C-alpha positions in Angstrom: 261.5 176.2 3.2 264.3 176.6 6.4 262.5 174.7 9.1 261.7 177.1 11.6 262.0 176.7 15.4 258.9 176.8 17.9 259.9 180.8 19.0 259.5 181.6 15.2 256.5 180.0 14.9 254.7 181.6 17.8 255.3 185.2 15.8 253.7 184.0 13.0 250.3 184.9 12.4 247.7 182.4 13.8 243.9 182.4 14.3 244.3 181.4 17.8 244.0 183.3 21.1 247.3 183.7 22.9 245.7 182.9 26.3 244.7 179.0 25.4 242.0 179.1 28.0 240.3 181.8 26.1 240.3 180.2 22.7 237.8 177.2 22.5 239.9 174.9 19.7 243.0 175.4 22.0 240.6 174.4 25.4 239.6 171.1 23.4 243.2 170.2 22.5 244.6 170.6 26.0 242.0 168.9 27.7 242.4 165.7 25.5 246.2 166.1 25.9 245.9 166.4 29.9 243.9 163.4 29.8 246.2 161.3 28.6 248.9 162.2 30.5 247.2 159.6 32.8 249.3 157.2 30.9 252.3 158.7 33.1 249.8 158.8 36.1 248.8 155.1 35.9 252.5 153.9 35.9 253.2 156.3 39.0 250.1 154.9 40.8 251.2 151.6 40.1 254.6 152.0 40.8 254.2 153.7 44.5 251.2 151.1 44.7 253.9 148.1 45.9 255.5 150.6 47.9 252.2 151.7 50.0 250.6 148.3 50.3 253.6 147.0 51.8 252.9 149.4 54.7 249.3 147.8 55.0 249.8 144.9 57.8 246.9 142.9 55.5 249.4 142.8 52.4 252.4 142.0 54.0 250.1 138.5 55.4 249.6 137.9 51.9 253.0 137.9 51.3 254.7 136.2 54.2 256.4 133.1 53.5 258.1 134.5 50.5 261.8 134.7 50.5 263.6 138.2 49.7 264.4 137.3 46.4 260.9 136.3 45.5 259.5 139.4 47.1 261.6 141.4 45.1 260.5 139.2 41.9 256.6 139.9 42.8 257.5 143.8 43.7 259.6 143.6 39.9 256.8 141.8 37.8 255.4 145.1 36.5 258.4 146.0 35.5 259.1 143.0 33.5 255.7 143.0 31.8 256.8 146.1 30.5 259.9 145.0 28.8 258.1 142.4 26.9 255.7 145.1 25.6 257.6 148.5 24.7 259.2 146.4 21.0 255.8 145.1 20.2 254.1 148.6 21.2 256.3 150.6 18.9 255.0 148.6 15.8 251.8 149.0 16.9 251.9 152.8 17.1 253.4 153.1 13.8 251.0 150.9 12.2 247.8 151.2 13.7 248.1 154.7 15.3 249.0 156.4 18.8 245.4 156.7 19.4 245.0 152.9 19.1 247.7 152.3 21.2 246.4 154.3 23.9 243.3 152.5 23.6 244.7 149.0 23.9 247.0 149.8 27.1 244.1 151.6 29.0 241.9 148.5 28.4 244.3 146.0 29.6 245.1 147.9 32.6 241.8 147.7 33.6 241.5 143.9 32.9 244.7 143.4 35.3 243.3 145.7 37.8 240.0 143.7 38.1 241.2 140.3 37.8 244.2 141.5 40.5 241.5 142.1 43.1 239.0 139.1 42.2 242.0 136.6 42.8 243.6 137.6 46.2 246.4 135.2 45.5 250.6 135.6 45.7 251.0 134.3 42.2 247.6 135.6 41.0 249.2 139.3 42.3 252.1 138.3 40.7 250.8 137.6 37.0 248.0 140.6 36.8 251.5 142.7 37.8 252.6 141.6 34.6 249.6 142.2 32.8 249.6 145.1 34.2 253.0 146.3 32.8 252.2 144.9 29.3 249.3 147.5 29.5 251.2 150.6 30.5 254.4 150.0 28.0 251.9 149.6 25.1 250.3 153.4 26.5 253.4 155.1 27.6 254.6 154.2 24.0 251.9 155.8 22.5 250.7 158.8 24.6 253.7 161.0 24.7 254.1 160.6 21.3 250.6 161.8 20.4 251.2 164.8 23.1 254.2 165.7 21.6 252.9 165.0 17.9 249.3 167.1 18.4 250.3 170.0 20.7 250.4 173.7 19.3 253.8 175.2 18.8 253.5 177.4 21.6 253.1 175.0 23.8 254.7 171.4 22.8 257.9 171.8 24.9 256.1 172.5 28.2 253.3 169.8 27.3 255.9 167.6 26.3 257.6 168.0 29.4 254.5 168.1 31.6 253.9 164.6 30.7 256.0 162.7 33.1 255.1 165.3 35.5 251.9 163.6 36.3 253.3 160.6 37.4 253.8 162.0 40.5 250.0 162.7 40.3 249.3 159.0 40.4 251.7 158.2 43.0 250.3 160.8 45.3 247.0 159.0 44.4 248.5 155.8 45.6 250.2 156.8 48.9 247.0 158.6 49.6 244.5 155.6 49.1 247.0 153.1 50.6 247.2 155.9 53.9 243.6 155.9 53.9 243.2 152.3 53.8 245.2 151.8 56.9 242.1 151.6 59.0 240.2 149.6 56.8 239.8 145.8 58.4 240.5 142.9 56.3 241.9 142.0 52.6 240.3 145.1 51.1 242.6 147.6 52.9 244.9 146.6 50.2 242.2 145.4 47.6 240.8 149.0 47.5 244.3 150.7 46.3 244.7 147.8 43.7 241.1 148.0 42.0 241.7 152.2 41.6 244.2 151.2 39.3 241.3 151.2 36.9 240.7 155.1 37.6 243.6 156.9 35.2 243.3 154.1 32.3 239.0 155.3 32.2 240.4 158.9 32.0 242.6 158.2 29.4 239.3 156.6 27.1 237.7 159.4 28.0 241.0 161.9 26.9 240.5 159.6 23.4 237.2 161.5 22.6 238.4 164.8 22.8 241.9 164.3 20.3 242.4 163.7 17.0 245.2 161.1 15.3 248.6 162.5 14.9 249.0 164.7 11.8 252.6 163.5 11.7 251.4 159.8 11.6 248.9 160.6 9.4 251.4 162.3 6.9 253.4 159.1 7.2 250.3 157.2 5.8 249.9 159.7 3.0 246.3 161.1 4.3 247.9 164.6 4.2 244.1 165.8 3.5 243.4 164.5 7.0 246.4 165.9 8.7 246.1 169.6 7.5 242.5 169.1 8.2 243.4 168.3 12.2 246.0 170.9 11.9 243.5 173.8 11.2 240.8 172.7 13.5 243.3 172.5 16.5 245.6 174.9 16.2 243.6 177.6 13.9 240.0 177.2 14.6 239.4 175.5 11.5 241.1 178.4 9.3 243.1 176.0 6.9 245.1 178.7 5.5 246.2 180.0 8.7 250.1 181.0 8.0 251.3 179.4 11.2 249.4 176.0 9.8 250.4 176.3 6.3 254.0 176.3 7.4 253.5 173.9 10.4 252.0 171.2 7.6 254.6 171.8 5.0 257.7 171.6 7.5 255.9 168.3 8.5 255.5 166.9 4.9 259.1 168.0 4.3 260.3 166.2 7.0 258.4 162.9 6.7 257.9 162.9 2.9 262.3 163.2 3.0 262.6 160.3 5.4 262.3 157.1 3.6 259.0 158.2 1.5 257.0 157.1 4.4 258.4 153.6 5.0 259.1 152.7 8.5 262.6 152.6 9.2 264.2 149.4 10.4 266.0 149.3 13.9 269.5 149.1 12.2 268.6 152.6 11.0 270.0 153.5 14.5 273.3 152.6 13.6 273.3 154.3 9.8 275.1 157.6 10.7 276.8 159.2 13.4 273.9 161.2 14.3 271.4 158.3 14.7 274.4 156.5 16.9 274.0 159.4 19.1 270.7 159.6 19.4 270.6 156.0 20.5 272.7 156.4 23.3 271.0 159.2 24.5 268.1 157.1 24.5 269.8 154.1 26.1 271.4 156.6 28.8 268.3 158.6 29.8 266.8 155.0 30.2 269.3 153.8 32.8 269.2 157.3 34.4 266.1 157.2 35.2 266.3 154.4 37.7 270.0 154.4 38.7 270.1 157.9 39.9 269.7 156.6 43.3 265.9 157.8 42.7 264.9 153.6 42.5 266.0 152.8 45.8 264.1 155.6 48.2 261.1 155.3 45.4 260.6 151.5 45.8 262.1 150.8 49.0 261.4 153.7 51.2 259.6 151.4 53.7 262.2 149.1 55.1 264.8 152.2 54.4 262.8 154.7 56.8 263.0 151.5 59.3 266.6 151.3 59.2 266.4 154.9 60.3 264.5 154.1 63.1 261.2 155.3 61.6 259.0 152.2 62.0 255.4 153.1 62.7 253.1 152.2 59.7 251.2 155.6 59.7 254.3 158.0 60.1 256.1 155.6 57.2 252.8 156.5 54.9 252.6 160.0 56.1 256.4 160.5 55.1 255.4 158.9 51.7 252.3 161.0 50.9 254.5 164.1 51.6 256.9 162.9 49.3 255.3 162.2 46.4 253.0 165.7 46.9 256.5 167.7 46.9 257.8 165.7 43.7 254.2 166.8 41.8 254.9 170.5 42.8 258.7 170.4 41.3 258.2 168.0 38.9 255.8 170.4 37.3 258.1 173.3 38.0 260.6 171.5 36.3 258.6 171.2 33.1 258.3 175.1 33.3 261.7 175.9 33.8 262.9 173.5 30.8 261.3 175.9 28.6 262.8 179.1 30.0 266.0 177.5 30.8 267.0 174.8 28.2 266.6 171.6 28.8 270.8 170.9 29.1 271.3 173.0 31.6 268.8 171.1 33.7 270.4 167.9 33.0 273.8 169.3 34.9 272.2 171.0 37.8 270.1 168.1 38.7 272.6 165.8 38.3 275.3 167.7 40.2 272.8 168.4 43.2 271.6 165.0 43.2 275.2 163.9 43.8 275.8 166.0 46.5 272.7 165.3 48.6 272.8 161.3 48.0 276.0 161.8 49.6 275.0 163.7 52.2 272.2 161.1 53.0 274.8 158.1 53.2 276.8 160.0 55.7 273.9 160.1 57.7 272.8 156.9 57.7 276.1 155.7 58.1 276.3 157.7 61.5 272.8 156.4 62.4 273.7 152.3 61.7 277.3 152.0 63.0 277.3 155.0 65.7 273.6 155.1 66.7 273.1 158.9 66.0 269.2 159.3 66.2 269.4 162.7 64.8 271.3 161.9 62.0 268.9 159.0 61.2 266.0 161.8 61.5 267.9 164.1 59.0 267.8 161.6 56.4 264.3 162.0 56.0 264.7 166.1 54.8 267.8 164.8 52.6 265.7 162.6 50.8 262.9 165.7 50.0 266.3 167.7 48.7 267.5 164.9 46.8 264.1 164.7 44.7 264.1 168.3 43.9 266.9 168.1 41.7 265.6 165.3 40.2 262.2 166.4 39.8 263.6 169.6 38.1 265.0 167.4 35.3 265.0 163.6 35.3 261.3 163.5 35.8 259.8 166.0 33.2 262.6 165.3 31.0 262.4 161.3 30.8 260.3 161.4 28.2 260.2 164.9 26.9 264.2 164.8 26.0 264.0 161.6 23.9 260.9 162.1 22.3 262.0 165.3 20.4 265.7 164.6 20.0 264.0 161.3 17.3 263.0 162.1 13.9 259.4 160.7 12.8 260.5 157.6 11.6 262.2 156.6 14.3 260.2 158.4 17.3 258.5 155.3 18.7 261.0 153.2 18.1 263.7 155.5 20.6 261.1 155.9 23.2 260.8 152.2 23.4 264.1 151.5 24.0 264.2 154.6 26.3 261.4 152.6 28.2 263.0 149.9 27.7 266.1 150.5 29.3 264.3 151.8 32.4 262.3 149.0 32.9 265.5 146.6 32.8 266.9 149.3 34.9 263.9 149.2 37.1 263.7 145.3 37.0 267.0 144.8 38.1 266.6 147.2 41.1 263.5 145.9 42.7 264.8 142.2 42.1 268.3 143.3 43.7 267.5 145.9 46.1 265.9 144.0 48.6 268.8 141.5 48.6 271.4 144.3 48.5 269.9 146.5 51.1 269.5 143.8 53.6 273.1 142.8 53.3 274.8 146.4 52.7 272.3 148.9 54.8 273.9 152.4 54.1 276.6 151.3 52.0 274.4 150.3 49.1 273.8 153.8 48.5 277.5 154.1 47.7 276.8 152.3 44.4 274.5 155.2 43.1 276.6 158.3 44.3 278.8 156.5 41.5 276.7 155.7 38.8 275.8 159.9 39.7 279.1 160.9 39.0 279.3 159.0 35.5 276.1 160.2 34.5 277.2 163.9 34.9 280.1 162.9 32.9 278.1 161.8 30.3 275.0 164.4 30.0 278.4 166.7 29.8 279.3 165.2 26.7 276.2 164.0 25.1 273.6 165.9 26.0 272.7 169.0 23.6 270.6 171.6 24.2 267.3 171.7 22.3 265.3 174.8 24.0 263.0 176.7 21.6 263.2 174.4 18.3 260.6 172.6 16.4 260.5 168.7 16.7 262.2 169.0 13.0 264.7 171.4 14.1 266.0 169.7 16.6 266.5 166.6 14.2 268.9 168.9 12.6 271.1 169.6 15.3 272.1 165.7 14.4 272.2 165.7 11.3 274.2 169.1 10.9 276.8 167.3 13.2 277.0 164.5 10.6 277.3 167.3 7.7 279.7 169.2 9.5 281.9 165.8 10.3 281.7 164.6 6.2 282.6 168.2 5.3 285.9 167.9 7.5 286.6 164.2 6.6 286.4 165.8 2.7 288.8 168.9 3.3 291.3 166.6 5.1 291.3 164.2 2.2 291.3 167.1 -0.4 294.4 168.8 2.1 296.3 165.3 1.7 295.8 165.1 -1.7 297.2 168.7 -2.7 300.3 167.4 -0.6 300.8 164.2 -2.5 300.4 166.1 -5.8 303.3 168.5 -4.7 
């Protein structure tokens, strides 16, 4: 049976209401998916937490005495933990299941947050951030896989893209909490914000009560009856002979069954064909793009950047931070919806080009303020931040997880996503460790490095990123395999022609 695209699956007879809020099965499914999106929100909270804490006088006092290099190491510690966890996490979710991975990550995050508050010391803070980074690495590997593999075909692309958009919800929560605690005296001004890291992991654990295991993972373990039962229950309100469910089930069995007879593929499989090498290149590139597009320095070092352009009041800085994160949430959600309507590739290209333009403007304005002391130029940098992130939010935010997850075949999906997340954390760790030193030394000139990165990214996206709009997970895989088959046919034809010439 030929694979159906997502658009074709939506026209097959299906025992669900076209409006998901009116359908009992889809309401339960989407509630669970929404709650495990808290994995991204946890990451957003943690990433923005350090930015918000640096605004708080009590936290700055706690970190007093650290050199810029050591401060960079403390800030980057969560990324260090994540780097260590993604590879083991890929084995956990492939061997033990997607739900188990989410549970492990959530519980470890809660433990790390509690210890962080209980032991308010510099290096205890460092150690617990490493632990939280490890925990987030596990849950971030598992949660998007489960969401992608369990979502109804009508909603899969939007649901997958919305996953990373909730990063901004966590970021807003963190910014709002640290803003609110400016008026709290003593160490609890920062300890409250640290303790609230437990909120989203608890929500994730609740979400697991509403969700089954991934039917694709169950098929890979030869538990087909359970997989069919789950598809019927959540995609057709229990009707096992539903046409869409049967088509979806056969498609999954055909794809996974043909892929090494359910045996996990080794890491070397990424080099087994041109298609897999292409996938690997995209996974690596997306990870670096997420941090080296200029957003990293703004996200993690907003406070010193604002100080450098004349905005030094703590409340003013916190207000800008909260406003920017709220802006990001709205735009990234819009980008998630737009990616299904307009396609992934066009959004990648559009976003990269617009980001390049506005980061160039930011560089010019920052230089005018620093070198010529033109105050309006410094103030103008702030709205440019919002415009820059408008472009980032329509593609980079929603597609960072969604795009790698959907271009990978099942047997490589966990490993490929682990590669993307590892590259992201490596780039993030580098940024966080280097940025304090580099920005102090170079000031506005440091933006030029990221302008150059965006130029390179635009070229690579143009040549490497195929369109995946309107395709099922199994159909997306065929884009890369088809290129491999066509290349093999071309080589065969060339060989035949050469053989014919010699024969003559």
